[in-house]
C-alpha positions, 0 to 999 in steps of 0.5 A, a space after each residue: 580617599 582610596 587609602 590602602 596600607 600596602 607598604 612599610 615605608 610611607 608612614 607620612 603618606 598614610 598619615 596624610 591619607 588618614 587626615 584627608 579621610 577624617 576631614 572628609 567624614 566630618 565635613 560631609 556630616 552635619 553636627 547635631 546635639 549629642 542627644 541625637 546620637 544614642 551611641 555617643 551619649 555620655 556613659 554609653 559610648 561604644 568603642 567597639 564598632 560592629 561592621 557586620 551588624 551595621 551592614 545588616 541594619 543598613 541593608 534592611 533600612 535601605 530595603 524598607 526605605 525603597 519599599 516606601 518610595 515604591 509605594 508612594 511612587 505608585 500612589 503618585 502615578 495613580 493620582 497623576 492619571 486621575 489628575 489628567 482625567 479630571 482636567 478633561 472633565 473640568 471639575 474645578 474644585 476636585 481638580 485643585 484638591 487632587 493637585 494638592 495631593 499630588 504636590 504633597 506626595 511629590 514632596 514626600 518622595 523627594 524627602 525619601 530620596 534625600 533620606 536614602 541618599 544620606 543613609 548611603 552616604 553615611 554607610 559609604 563613609 563607614 566602609 571607608 573607615 572600616 577598610 582603613 581600620 583593617 589596613 592599620 590592623 594588618 600593618 600593626 601585625 606585620 610590624 610586630 613580626 619584623 625586628 624591632 627598630 626605632 623606625 618600626 616602633 615609631 610606625 607602630 605608634 602611628 598605626 595605633 593612633 590611626 587605628 584609634 582614629 578610625 575606630 572613633 570615626 566609625 562610632 561617630 558614623 554609627 551614631 549619625 546613622 541611628 538618627 535615620 532609623 525612624 521609630 518602631 510603634 509596638 502594640 500589645 496584642 496579648 498573651 497566648 497560652 491556651 490552658 496555661 492562662 486562666 481567668 484572674 491570672 495577672 502578668 507583667 510584661 517588660 520590654 527593653 531596647 537598650 535604655 528604653 523600657 516599657 513595663 505593662 500589666 495585664 489581667 485575664 478576664 472571666 471571658 478569657 479576654 485580656 486587659 492591659 494598662 498600656 497598649 502602645 509604645 514607641 521605641 527608637 531603633 538601635 544599631 547594637 541592641 536587641 529587644 529583650 522581653 521578660 514576662 512574669 506572673 503576679 501572684 499576690 506579693 510574689 512574682 514568678 518568672 515565666 521567661 526571658 527572650 530576645 528579639 532582633 529588630 532587623 525584620 521590622 524595617 518594612 512598610 507593613 505592620 509586622 505581627 510578632 509571636 514570641 515563645 516566652 517559655 522554652 516549650 512555647 506554652 506561653 507566647 506573646 503577641 506584638 504588632 510592630 509598625 515602622 
């Protein structure tokens, strides 16, 4: 599997190496319904892998999963300590209830460990395909600078095919990785605008992540509180898309655009709820407050 394009004469060996690598990638990943892979659905296929973005998401995801693992391991240690004390004190009912909790936490830890190992496996396969793709690109460039011969033209055709296959595999793995990103639970906490927000003002907030959308309307009450027709929404994280937030003010039949901003989700992969304050206007006179729980 350690395939590097270092020579000009071994096209067949490169082809064999590529074949082995492709079979390795596909055999190690379970095939699921196309609906499971956001990046691979018809009409939304992304044939332009973004290794740097995938690396950032992978590192943030792994860090967040390890945070969850550490938290549950600490809980298990605490419960195990109480379990020993309870056994000595022989409070039978409480002892069995505690034993049940411990088994439940242990099962969850095993699931987390499997989740982490699967994410690492996918990213390792992704890096291999990325290196193969870079090697094919370098070789294509080298062949293009050499005198054109029948052999070099055939090699260029083969290298282009290898490049396309690596690209396809990378997109496949990106789609498989998205399945393991979890969910973002967004809560609307309201607008902050100080003098800009007056009783009776009505606003519409539109949040989009790829093809997922959330549209909600709110009103500023006479006591300066805010009421919103919807307060919570679940989004499925996406490797390639950022959150886009658009706020408009409703005045009768007219709408006035307040501002449009984008927000990267890379910092949301953490165990604790994240309070997000987004500047909607350029000067920050109106801000949007959200809470994100992963």
